[in-house]
Structures are given as C-alpha cells and as structure tokens.
TORTORRO-631306 format. One record per residue (C-alpha): residue number from 0; residue in one letter; x, y, z. Coordinates in steps of 0.05 Angstrom, whole numbers, plus 5000, padded with zeros to 4 digits. Layout:
REM TORTORRO-631306
+-----+------+------+------+------+
| pos | code |   c1 |   c2 |   c3 |
+-----+------+------+------+------+
| NUM |    a |    X |    Y |    Z |
...
+-----+------+------+------+------+
//
This chain:
REM TORTORRO-631306
+-----+------+------+------+------+
| pos | code |   c1 |   c2 |   c3 |
+-----+------+------+------+------+
|   0 |    m | 4994 | 4998 | 5004 |
|   1 |    k | 5055 | 5042 | 5022 |
|   2 |    i | 5078 | 5040 | 4953 |
|   3 |    l | 5025 | 5056 | 4911 |
|   4 |    t | 5017 | 5113 | 4954 |
|   5 |    f | 5076 | 5131 | 4938 |
|   6 |    f | 5069 | 5124 | 4855 |
|   7 |    k | 5007 | 5165 | 4860 |
|   8 |    t | 5033 | 5218 | 4893 |
|   9 |    i | 5091 | 5227 | 4839 |
|  10 |    r | 5026 | 5216 | 4786 |
|  11 |    n | 4989 | 5275 | 4821 |
|  12 |    n | 5045 | 5319 | 4826 |
|  13 |    w | 5090 | 5302 | 4759 |
|  14 |    k | 5122 | 5373 | 4758 |
|  15 |    k | 5146 | 5374 | 4819 |
|  16 |    s | 5173 | 5305 | 4814 |
|  17 |    t | 5206 | 5323 | 4747 |
|  18 |    f | 5241 | 5379 | 4786 |
|  19 |    a | 5263 | 5344 | 4842 |
|  20 |    a | 5296 | 5277 | 4800 |
|  21 |    c | 5338 | 5329 | 4752 |
|  22 |    l | 5358 | 5359 | 4815 |
|  23 |    a | 5378 | 5302 | 4844 |
|  24 |    a | 5412 | 5275 | 4788 |
|  25 |    y | 5454 | 5336 | 4782 |
|  26 |    g | 5473 | 5331 | 4850 |
|  27 |    v | 5497 | 5264 | 4841 |
|  28 |    d | 5536 | 5285 | 4778 |
|  29 |    y | 5563 | 5341 | 4809 |
|  30 |    a | 5584 | 5292 | 4871 |
|  31 |    i | 5619 | 5243 | 4817 |
|  32 |    e | 5654 | 5303 | 4792 |
|  33 |    k | 5678 | 5330 | 4860 |
|  34 |    q | 5707 | 5266 | 4876 |
|  35 |    k | 5745 | 5255 | 4804 |
|  36 |    v | 5777 | 5313 | 4814 |
|  37 |    k | 5799 | 5301 | 4891 |
|  38 |    e | 5833 | 5233 | 4861 |
|  39 |    m | 5869 | 5269 | 4804 |
|  40 |    m | 5891 | 5319 | 4855 |
|  41 |    r | 5923 | 5266 | 4904 |
|  42 |    a | 5954 | 5234 | 4847 |
|  43 |    y | 5991 | 5306 | 4833 |
|  44 |    c | 6004 | 5320 | 4907 |
|  45 |    l | 6039 | 5247 | 4910 |
|  46 |    e | 6069 | 5257 | 4850 |
|  47 |    a | 6095 | 5331 | 4871 |
|  48 |    v | 6127 | 5292 | 4935 |
|  49 |    a | 6169 | 5241 | 4898 |
|  50 |    l | 6197 | 5301 | 4855 |
|  51 |    g | 6217 | 5335 | 4909 |
|  52 |    q | 6253 | 5284 | 4941 |
|  53 |    t | 6299 | 5275 | 4879 |
|  54 |    s | 6360 | 5323 | 4865 |
|  55 |    g | 6366 | 5353 | 4797 |
|  56 |    d | 6367 | 5425 | 4761 |
|  57 |    r | 6294 | 5444 | 4782 |
|  58 |    p | 6283 | 5506 | 4803 |
|  59 |    k | 6282 | 5519 | 4885 |
|  60 |    r | 6266 | 5584 | 4892 |
|  61 |    v | 6199 | 5608 | 4856 |
|  62 |    t | 6166 | 5673 | 4847 |
|  63 |    v | 6086 | 5677 | 4836 |
|  64 |    i | 6056 | 5736 | 4809 |
|  65 |    l | 5978 | 5722 | 4820 |
|  66 |    n | 5926 | 5762 | 4790 |
|  67 |    p | 5871 | 5759 | 4840 |
|  68 |    a | 5817 | 5794 | 4788 |
|  69 |    a | 5834 | 5736 | 4740 |
|  70 |    n | 5771 | 5692 | 4715 |
|  71 |    g | 5721 | 5733 | 4757 |
|  72 |    r | 5772 | 5735 | 4814 |
|  73 |    k | 5758 | 5660 | 4824 |
|  74 |    a | 5843 | 5660 | 4817 |
|  75 |    v | 5862 | 5662 | 4889 |
|  76 |    k | 5819 | 5609 | 4907 |
|  77 |    d | 5838 | 5559 | 4847 |
|  78 |    f | 5914 | 5573 | 4852 |
|  79 |    e | 5905 | 5561 | 4931 |
|  80 |    k | 5867 | 5499 | 4916 |
|  81 |    y | 5896 | 5470 | 4853 |
|  82 |    c | 5975 | 5496 | 4849 |
|  83 |    a | 6002 | 5519 | 4911 |
|  84 |    p | 6003 | 5446 | 4947 |
|  85 |    l | 6037 | 5423 | 4895 |
|  86 |    l | 6091 | 5474 | 4899 |
|  87 |    h | 6097 | 5471 | 4974 |
|  88 |    l | 6099 | 5391 | 4973 |
|  89 |    a | 6157 | 5393 | 4922 |
|  90 |    g | 6199 | 5436 | 4978 |
|  91 |    l | 6202 | 5496 | 4938 |
|  92 |    t | 6212 | 5566 | 4965 |
|  93 |    v | 6151 | 5602 | 4941 |
|  94 |    s | 6136 | 5680 | 4941 |
|  95 |    v | 6073 | 5701 | 4926 |
|  96 |    v | 6061 | 5777 | 4899 |
|  97 |    n | 5997 | 5805 | 4879 |
|  98 |    s | 5989 | 5849 | 4829 |
|  99 |    d | 5927 | 5894 | 4850 |
| 100 |    n | 5927 | 5937 | 4789 |
| 101 |    e | 5938 | 5941 | 4718 |
| 102 |    g | 6009 | 5958 | 4690 |
| 103 |    q | 6044 | 5931 | 4756 |
| 104 |    i | 6057 | 5864 | 4727 |
| 105 |    k | 6106 | 5900 | 4684 |
| 106 |    g | 6138 | 5932 | 4736 |
| 107 |    l | 6153 | 5877 | 4774 |
| 108 |    m | 6179 | 5845 | 4716 |
| 109 |    d | 6219 | 5901 | 4702 |
| 110 |    v | 6263 | 5893 | 4771 |
| 111 |    m | 6250 | 5819 | 4783 |
| 112 |    d | 6320 | 5783 | 4801 |
| 113 |    n | 6344 | 5739 | 4856 |
| 114 |    t | 6302 | 5684 | 4844 |
| 115 |    d | 6303 | 5612 | 4796 |
| 116 |    c | 6240 | 5626 | 4761 |
| 117 |    v | 6178 | 5671 | 4754 |
| 118 |    v | 6108 | 5633 | 4742 |
| 119 |    i | 6049 | 5686 | 4718 |
| 120 |    a | 5988 | 5651 | 4754 |
| 121 |    g | 5929 | 5691 | 4707 |
| 122 |    g | 5903 | 5692 | 4642 |
| 123 |    d | 5932 | 5713 | 4574 |
| 124 |    g | 5927 | 5783 | 4588 |
| 125 |    s | 5970 | 5778 | 4656 |
| 126 |    l | 6017 | 5737 | 4614 |
| 127 |    s | 6029 | 5788 | 4560 |
| 128 |    e | 6042 | 5846 | 4615 |
| 129 |    a | 6092 | 5799 | 4640 |
| 130 |    v | 6129 | 5785 | 4579 |
| 131 |    t | 6124 | 5858 | 4563 |
| 132 |    g | 6161 | 5883 | 4627 |
| 133 |    f | 6209 | 5826 | 4625 |
| 134 |    l | 6231 | 5841 | 4548 |
| 135 |    r | 6237 | 5920 | 4556 |
| 136 |    r | 6289 | 5909 | 4611 |
| 137 |    p | 6356 | 5932 | 4588 |
| 138 |    d | 6386 | 5866 | 4604 |
| 139 |    a | 6324 | 5823 | 4566 |
| 140 |    n | 6368 | 5781 | 4535 |
| 141 |    s | 6420 | 5752 | 4596 |
| 142 |    a | 6348 | 5758 | 4642 |
| 143 |    a | 6315 | 5712 | 4600 |
| 144 |    k | 6368 | 5661 | 4592 |
| 145 |    k | 6376 | 5661 | 4664 |
| 146 |    i | 6304 | 5664 | 4689 |
| 147 |    p | 6251 | 5620 | 4657 |
| 148 |    l | 6176 | 5635 | 4661 |
| 149 |    g | 6121 | 5590 | 4686 |
| 150 |    i | 6048 | 5601 | 4665 |
| 151 |    i | 5993 | 5569 | 4707 |
| 152 |    p | 5923 | 5585 | 4669 |
| 153 |    l | 5877 | 5621 | 4720 |
| 154 |    g | 5844 | 5669 | 4673 |
| 155 |    a | 5787 | 5670 | 4625 |
| 156 |    t | 5826 | 5656 | 4571 |
| 157 |    n | 5884 | 5616 | 4571 |
| 158 |    q | 5906 | 5608 | 4490 |
| 159 |    v | 5980 | 5603 | 4502 |
| 160 |    a | 5974 | 5552 | 4560 |
| 161 |    a | 5929 | 5509 | 4522 |
| 162 |    s | 5990 | 5511 | 4456 |
| 163 |    i | 6042 | 5490 | 4507 |
| 164 |    f | 6007 | 5440 | 4553 |
| 165 |    g | 5953 | 5414 | 4511 |
| 166 |    k | 5872 | 5414 | 4519 |
| 167 |    y | 5844 | 5374 | 4581 |
| 168 |    e | 5763 | 5361 | 4602 |
| 169 |    k | 5777 | 5391 | 4668 |
| 170 |    r | 5802 | 5461 | 4679 |
| 171 |    e | 5832 | 5431 | 4748 |
| 172 |    q | 5875 | 5388 | 4709 |
| 173 |    l | 5906 | 5438 | 4660 |
| 174 |    m | 5928 | 5485 | 4723 |
| 175 |    a | 5950 | 5421 | 4763 |
| 176 |    e | 5992 | 5403 | 4698 |
| 177 |    a | 6016 | 5474 | 4696 |
| 178 |    t | 6048 | 5476 | 4760 |
| 179 |    k | 6083 | 5402 | 4761 |
| 180 |    a | 6112 | 5430 | 4697 |
| 181 |    v | 6143 | 5484 | 4737 |
| 182 |    v | 6163 | 5426 | 4796 |
| 183 |    e | 6199 | 5387 | 4745 |
| 184 |    g | 6232 | 5434 | 4717 |
| 185 |    n | 6227 | 5420 | 4640 |
| 186 |    t | 6230 | 5485 | 4591 |
| 187 |    k | 6221 | 5499 | 4520 |
| 188 |    s | 6235 | 5560 | 4474 |
| 189 |    v | 6178 | 5597 | 4450 |
| 190 |    d | 6176 | 5652 | 4396 |
| 191 |    v | 6151 | 5724 | 4417 |
| 192 |    m | 6120 | 5780 | 4376 |
| 193 |    k | 6151 | 5853 | 4380 |
| 194 |    i | 6094 | 5897 | 4363 |
| 195 |    e | 6121 | 5967 | 4352 |
| 196 |    p | 6061 | 6010 | 4357 |
| 197 |    k | 6070 | 6077 | 4306 |
| 198 |    v | 6041 | 6140 | 4344 |
| 199 |    e | 6031 | 6201 | 4291 |
| 200 |    n | 6060 | 6268 | 4316 |
| 201 |    a | 6090 | 6229 | 4372 |
| 202 |    e | 6147 | 6268 | 4396 |
| 203 |    t | 6187 | 6200 | 4419 |
| 204 |    p | 6170 | 6130 | 4399 |
| 205 |    a | 6123 | 6080 | 4439 |
| 206 |    k | 6148 | 6030 | 4474 |
| 207 |    p | 6143 | 5959 | 4446 |
| 208 |    v | 6094 | 5909 | 4468 |
| 209 |    y | 6106 | 5835 | 4469 |
| 210 |    a | 6058 | 5778 | 4463 |
| 211 |    l | 6059 | 5704 | 4454 |
| 212 |    g | 5991 | 5699 | 4421 |
| 213 |    e | 5955 | 5739 | 4366 |
| 214 |    i | 5928 | 5796 | 4350 |
| 215 |    q | 5847 | 5793 | 4337 |
| 216 |    w | 5809 | 5850 | 4294 |
| 217 |    g | 5740 | 5842 | 4273 |
| 218 |    a | 5670 | 5824 | 4280 |
| 219 |    y | 5686 | 5760 | 4318 |
| 220 |    r | 5731 | 5795 | 4362 |
| 221 |    d | 5680 | 5850 | 4385 |
| 222 |    a | 5622 | 5800 | 4397 |
| 223 |    h | 5673 | 5761 | 4439 |
| 224 |    v | 5684 | 5829 | 4484 |
| 225 |    r | 5616 | 5840 | 4491 |
| 226 |    r | 5599 | 5775 | 4518 |
| 227 |    n | 5590 | 5809 | 4590 |
| 228 |    r | 5542 | 5844 | 4570 |
| 229 |    y | 5491 | 5778 | 4576 |
| 230 |    w | 5515 | 5764 | 4645 |
| 231 |    l | 5445 | 5734 | 4653 |
| 232 |    y | 5455 | 5669 | 4610 |
| 233 |    g | 5511 | 5655 | 4650 |
| 234 |    p | 5564 | 5607 | 4626 |
| 235 |    f | 5526 | 5608 | 4562 |
| 236 |    r | 5535 | 5687 | 4554 |
| 237 |    s | 5592 | 5675 | 4498 |
| 238 |    y | 5544 | 5637 | 4464 |
| 239 |    a | 5492 | 5694 | 4467 |
| 240 |    s | 5536 | 5748 | 4447 |
| 241 |    m | 5542 | 5712 | 4383 |
| 242 |    v | 5477 | 5716 | 4374 |
| 243 |    f | 5456 | 5777 | 4397 |
| 244 |    s | 5514 | 5814 | 4368 |
| 245 |    w | 5488 | 5807 | 4296 |
| 246 |    p | 5484 | 5854 | 4262 |
| 247 |    k | 5506 | 5907 | 4316 |
| 248 |    d | 5534 | 5978 | 4280 |
| 249 |    e | 5590 | 5971 | 4339 |
| 250 |    l | 5621 | 5910 | 4313 |
| 251 |    a | 5679 | 5922 | 4263 |
| 252 |    w | 5648 | 5887 | 4198 |
| 253 |    d | 5690 | 5926 | 4157 |
| 254 |    c | 5766 | 5923 | 4175 |
| 255 |    q | 5801 | 5953 | 4117 |
| 256 |    a | 5884 | 5959 | 4131 |
| 257 |    h | 5941 | 5956 | 4078 |
| 258 |    i | 6002 | 5907 | 4099 |
| 259 |    k | 6065 | 5902 | 4077 |
| 260 |    y | 6105 | 5835 | 4094 |
| 261 |    v | 6169 | 5798 | 4092 |
| 262 |    k | 6162 | 5718 | 4076 |
| 263 |    p | 6203 | 5679 | 4138 |
| 264 |    c | 6274 | 5662 | 4116 |
| 265 |    a | 6314 | 5612 | 4157 |
| 266 |    g | 6369 | 5639 | 4142 |
| 267 |    c | 6411 | 5655 | 4071 |
| 268 |    s | 6472 | 5692 | 4038 |
| 269 |    k | 6423 | 5753 | 4037 |
| 270 |    c | 6406 | 5758 | 4106 |
| 271 |    g | 6459 | 5715 | 4147 |
| 272 |    g | 6408 | 5693 | 4194 |
| 273 |    r | 6405 | 5759 | 4233 |
| 274 |    h | 6338 | 5755 | 4251 |
| 275 |    l | 6356 | 5695 | 4278 |
| 276 |    a | 6400 | 5718 | 4341 |
| 277 |    p | 6372 | 5753 | 4397 |
| 278 |    e | 6373 | 5840 | 4401 |
| 279 |    t | 6445 | 5852 | 4428 |
| 280 |    e | 6448 | 5887 | 4503 |
| 281 |    p | 6485 | 5948 | 4515 |
| 282 |    p | 6552 | 5938 | 4541 |
| 283 |    k | 6554 | 5942 | 4621 |
| 284 |    n | 6598 | 5994 | 4653 |
| 285 |    r | 6640 | 6004 | 4589 |
| 286 |    r | 6702 | 6042 | 4600 |
| 287 |    w | 6754 | 6067 | 4551 |
| 288 |    w | 6812 | 6014 | 4568 |
| 289 |    h | 6770 | 5961 | 4553 |
| 290 |    s | 6785 | 5965 | 4481 |
| 291 |    f | 6863 | 5950 | 4498 |
| 292 |    l | 6840 | 5882 | 4536 |
| 293 |    s | 6843 | 5814 | 4500 |
| 294 |    k | 6778 | 5791 | 4478 |
| 295 |    p | 6745 | 5725 | 4504 |
| 296 |    t | 6751 | 5673 | 4456 |
| 297 |    n | 6697 | 5632 | 4488 |
| 298 |    f | 6646 | 5650 | 4439 |
| 299 |    e | 6599 | 5617 | 4396 |
| 300 |    k | 6612 | 5593 | 4328 |
| 301 |    k | 6567 | 5619 | 4273 |
| 302 |    a | 6530 | 5583 | 4221 |
| 303 |    d | 6548 | 5590 | 4155 |
| 304 |    f | 6490 | 5612 | 4105 |
| 305 |    s | 6535 | 5643 | 4052 |
| 306 |    k | 6516 | 5581 | 4003 |
| 307 |    i | 6436 | 5585 | 4019 |
| 308 |    i | 6398 | 5631 | 3970 |
| 309 |    n | 6334 | 5658 | 3984 |
| 310 |    e | 6316 | 5699 | 3924 |
| 311 |    e | 6250 | 5721 | 3976 |
| 312 |    c | 6292 | 5743 | 4026 |
| 313 |    g | 6277 | 5811 | 4047 |
| 314 |    v | 6226 | 5827 | 3987 |
| 315 |    q | 6165 | 5863 | 4012 |
| 316 |    h | 6102 | 5833 | 3993 |
| 317 |    e | 6043 | 5885 | 3996 |
| 318 |    l | 5963 | 5858 | 4014 |
| 319 |    d | 5898 | 5905 | 4017 |
| 320 |    v | 5852 | 5878 | 4073 |
| 321 |    n | 5777 | 5885 | 4073 |
| 322 |    t | 5745 | 5829 | 4117 |
| 323 |    a | 5700 | 5825 | 4178 |
| 324 |    d | 5755 | 5776 | 4209 |
| 325 |    f | 5831 | 5792 | 4216 |
| 326 |    s | 5888 | 5757 | 4251 |
| 327 |    i | 5961 | 5767 | 4256 |
| 328 |    a | 5985 | 5702 | 4298 |
| 329 |    s | 6049 | 5670 | 4328 |
| 330 |    p | 6058 | 5589 | 4328 |
| 331 |    n | 6039 | 5597 | 4399 |
| 332 |    a | 5964 | 5619 | 4388 |
| 333 |    v | 5921 | 5549 | 4380 |
| 334 |    p | 5879 | 5537 | 4343 |
| 335 |    t | 5891 | 5592 | 4293 |
| 336 |    v | 5962 | 5569 | 4269 |
| 337 |    q | 5965 | 5501 | 4240 |
| 338 |    s | 6039 | 5505 | 4227 |
| 339 |    t | 6093 | 5488 | 4270 |
| 340 |    d | 6137 | 5533 | 4231 |
| 341 |    s | 6171 | 5595 | 4266 |
| 342 |    a | 6130 | 5643 | 4229 |
| 343 |    l | 6073 | 5699 | 4238 |
| 344 |    q | 6003 | 5679 | 4209 |
| 345 |    i | 5962 | 5730 | 4172 |
| 346 |    a | 5894 | 5711 | 4166 |
| 347 |    l | 5833 | 5740 | 4127 |
| 348 |    g | 5766 | 5716 | 4140 |
| 349 |    r | 5701 | 5734 | 4101 |
| 350 |    k | 5683 | 5802 | 4076 |
| 351 |    e | 5608 | 5785 | 4085 |
| 352 |    v | 5582 | 5738 | 4140 |
| 353 |    g | 5511 | 5726 | 4145 |
| 354 |    f | 5475 | 5710 | 4208 |
| 355 |    t | 5473 | 5637 | 4207 |
| 356 |    d | 5538 | 5633 | 4188 |
| 357 |    f | 5575 | 5678 | 4238 |
| 358 |    v | 5536 | 5644 | 4292 |
| 359 |    k | 5553 | 5575 | 4278 |
| 360 |    e | 5625 | 5598 | 4268 |
| 361 |    g | 5627 | 5641 | 4331 |
| 362 |    w | 5600 | 5580 | 4376 |
| 363 |    n | 5644 | 5538 | 4344 |
| 364 |    r | 5706 | 5588 | 4375 |
| 365 |    v | 5671 | 5585 | 4433 |
| 366 |    g | 5672 | 5515 | 4441 |
| 367 |    g | 5752 | 5512 | 4415 |
| 368 |    e | 5750 | 5488 | 4349 |
| 369 |    a | 5798 | 5519 | 4298 |
| 370 |    p | 5769 | 5586 | 4263 |
| 371 |    e | 5757 | 5584 | 4194 |
| 372 |    f | 5792 | 5629 | 4142 |
| 373 |    q | 5793 | 5637 | 4069 |
| 374 |    e | 5860 | 5673 | 4063 |
| 375 |    i | 5929 | 5660 | 4100 |
| 376 |    h | 5994 | 5687 | 4086 |
| 377 |    t | 6061 | 5669 | 4137 |
| 378 |    a | 6107 | 5722 | 4143 |
| 379 |    q | 6170 | 5747 | 4190 |
| 380 |    e | 6157 | 5812 | 4191 |
| 381 |    v | 6095 | 5852 | 4180 |
| 382 |    w | 6079 | 5928 | 4171 |
| 383 |    f | 6003 | 5945 | 4195 |
| 384 |    t | 5962 | 6003 | 4171 |
| 385 |    p | 5891 | 6003 | 4192 |
| 386 |    k | 5845 | 6057 | 4148 |
| 387 |    i | 5800 | 6084 | 4206 |
| 388 |    e | 5741 | 6121 | 4182 |
| 389 |    e | 5710 | 6171 | 4226 |
| 390 |    k | 5642 | 6154 | 4255 |
| 391 |    e | 5598 | 6215 | 4276 |
| 392 |    i | 5589 | 6219 | 4358 |
| 393 |    k | 5515 | 6220 | 4381 |
| 394 |    e | 5499 | 6242 | 4446 |
| 395 |    e | 5438 | 6224 | 4462 |
| 396 |    t | 5447 | 6165 | 4506 |
| 397 |    k | 5503 | 6144 | 4546 |
| 398 |    e | 5501 | 6078 | 4510 |
| 399 |    e | 5498 | 6108 | 4436 |
| 400 |    e | 5566 | 6137 | 4463 |
| 401 |    t | 5600 | 6079 | 4476 |
| 402 |    k | 5575 | 6051 | 4415 |
| 403 |    a | 5607 | 6106 | 4375 |
| 404 |    e | 5670 | 6108 | 4421 |
| 405 |    t | 5683 | 6030 | 4408 |
| 406 |    y | 5668 | 6028 | 4334 |
| 407 |    m | 5727 | 6000 | 4294 |
| 408 |    r | 5771 | 6038 | 4346 |
| 409 |    w | 5795 | 5969 | 4379 |
| 410 |    l | 5837 | 5905 | 4365 |
| 411 |    s | 5860 | 5862 | 4423 |
| 412 |    i | 5932 | 5837 | 4434 |
| 413 |    d | 5932 | 5770 | 4472 |
| 414 |    h | 5857 | 5784 | 4487 |
| 415 |    e | 5874 | 5847 | 4511 |
| 416 |    n | 5843 | 5915 | 4485 |
| 417 |    f | 5896 | 5961 | 4447 |
| 418 |    e | 5878 | 6025 | 4409 |
| 419 |    l | 5882 | 6017 | 4334 |
| 420 |    m | 5933 | 6045 | 4305 |
| 421 |    p | 6001 | 6029 | 4251 |
| 422 |    m | 6041 | 5970 | 4275 |
| 423 |    h | 6107 | 5938 | 4261 |
| 424 |    i | 6110 | 5866 | 4286 |
| 425 |    t | 6161 | 5827 | 4282 |
| 426 |    l | 6169 | 5755 | 4309 |
| 427 |    q | 6234 | 5740 | 4348 |
| 428 |    p | 6249 | 5659 | 4348 |
| 429 |    s | 6264 | 5623 | 4405 |
| 430 |    r | 6262 | 5682 | 4456 |
| 431 |    l | 6234 | 5662 | 4520 |
| 432 |    n | 6242 | 5601 | 4563 |
| 433 |    i | 6176 | 5570 | 4579 |
| 434 |    f | 6169 | 5511 | 4632 |
| 435 |    c | 6126 | 5457 | 4585 |
| 436 |    s | 6098 | 5381 | 4601 |
| 437 |    r | 6161 | 5331 | 4596 |
| 438 |    q | 6123 | 5305 | 4537 |
| 439 |    k | 6127 | 5380 | 4495 |
| 440 |    q | 6193 | 5385 | 4509 |
| 441 |    m | 6242 | 5407 | 4462 |
+-----+------+------+------+------+
//
C-alpha cells in the first residue's frame, strides 16, 4: 500500500517530481565530478612529493605573480586549491606577489631578480603584460636565459597555455599540469611577437609590446568582448553574444588595412640569419681602457649561410585587407596557427557574413574549434596600417556614446584591448624559455 501511495503521489505531482529528479541527478553528477577531481589532485600531490625527493636542476626559489582579478576573481581560490599545494609539497620556496592594478606586472618584471623562475598565475592578458615588462628590460637577453617563465592558466582565456600543455577536459587538470611542469623544471624555447606601435606626431616613439599569442581584429573579436553584457545567460553568455551581436553597428564588420610583409627565411646569404639571433644588449660599465683588453675567445661559432640562396628574403609583399575577421598570430596561438613553423600567420576571413554563418562560426570558436579563414599568408615581419574611418558621434544617450567610441577603434593583443593604430610586428624566434610538460619538451 505504501508503494502504491508513493507512485500516486508522484503521478499527482509530476511537475515537482520531475524537478526533484533532475535536481537529484545534477547533485549526484556534481558529487561524482568532485570526487574525480579529489582523486586526480591526490595523484598530483603524491607525484609532487616524489619529485621533491629527487635531486636535479629543478628550480628551488619560485616567485609567483598572481592576478587576483583573473576569471571573475576566482584566481586566488583556484591557485590555493590546485597549484600552491604542489609547489609546497615539492619543497620549493614560494613567494607570491599579488598584482593589484593594471600595469603592475610590467613593473614587477622590470626589477625581477634573485629567483630561479617566475610563474605568471593569470590569463593571457597577465602573461602578455609580464612578457612585455620582462623584454623591455635593458638586460632582457641575459635575464631571459637565466630566468625561465612558468604559466599557470587561471584566467578566462588561456590560449597560450592550451598551446603549451594541450587540451584537458577538466580545467583543474590543466592548472595542475602547468604547476607540475614548474616542479619538474622542463623548459622549451618559444617565439615572441614584438609589436611596435606607430603613433603619429609623437615626440618619442612608443614602447614596444610583446605577445605570445595573437592580434585579433573584427566582428568575432568584438562579439567576444561584448559577452559580459549577457551575464544573465551565465556560462552560456559567450554563445548568447554571438547571437545577439549580429548585426550591431558597433562591431567591426568592415576591417580595412594596408599590409606590407616579408616572408619567413631560415637564414641565407642575403640576411646571414641575423633575425634568428636575439637583439644585442648595451655593454655594462664599459670604460675607455676596455678596448685594450683581450677579447674573450669562448664565443659561439655562427652558422654559415653564404651558400644558401633565397630570392624571397627581404622582399616586401603588399596586401590590401577588407574583411570582417582579421588575425596575426604567432606559432603559440592555438587553434589559429595550423603550422609548427617559426612564422607569423596573417589570416583573413570573409568580407560578408550572414547570421547563420556568423553564429555557427562564433559558436565553434567558443567551443575551442579552429577558426575558418579564406586567405592565409606567412611572414617574418609585418607592417600593419589600418584605415580608420571617422564615425559621427551621437550624444543622445550614454549607450550611443559608447557605441560611437568603440566602433572599429580597438583590436586585441592576447585578448587585451589595444587602440587601433599602425604597427610594425616582428617575430623573434626562441626568445623565451617557458616551463612545459615532459612530453612537450624540445
């Protein structure tokens, strides 16, 4: 009788019963996933303890620059839960420095010393800021050889980390794997984009910006930036932005620019492989009597490119751009770059994009699939000159002012907003040493 009464109650209250069943199923699934993460972290912790008991060239002093604002201010909690325990269990001396405001990471990297490595705990924006501050130093070359960089992906966008460590189903596993790479001490050399803005009528040239990922300009980039306007959709706000952003006037549907570029060269009789070597640093404490001293003889033997002929070396090619989707990416950008060659990739999308195609492509990108481009060029050096059209500024409402202000005025460098202006972009091969997984080591 009790069983019959139970089923009658369910039948008479089927809506509440269905909701309760869905809630219970979600709770069970949530508990199972939490248990899997606990077991995974237990395995990583045991591995960290074992690594700490072995001797080797692993770093002993680790300086972590943590961006507390990354990923909606969840970065500190994630770092303390999934990353810090591995560093401490491995016996490393860890110093954590919080970056409280924009630009502080650059200043920290400018004076960073007395450490075996620096770990950037944040997203692509924090990493780009750290690399920029690091490579602007007068002693950038020697510092880059001495101090390797670690990446702990705690941000909303972690494109470079996905390239270095690969894709994982669980976000927690990616963070743990990146931390484990620091503990193991495995490093590999990565290329860096040097971006020199060209500001008209400027008394002094603008300082260069360095990036590991890509430069993005166009409607898909703008729709991604707008995603937080659709916070009501929670974790699906990026998908909602692709639907509701079309065909807004504030998106850059008409990206026009003139580009000059030089194709990659692996070294030949024309260039002598000069672009393959890092920039020289000014001599330290040089005095007049040093010219009479004998020069050191333990120099590295340079490669001989005298017999290699490359007619394309140094030849400038020109390209007029008119598209709704534009990208200049380094080999570290995933999934944009499809080649492992040390070269920049200039990618052009469609000029005209319909609603269905825009939403489909946008959703694919949000899901981590490779973007589709119609035209791709490889380059070693790029001169980028955008055509900026003035738009009438409306002052009716604050929203209209914002639209007029943002219309085709911004692009992204490693997912950080940057004002649209002419740029000179150069790829610097093997510029930095980055911690990587053992199977990714080169």
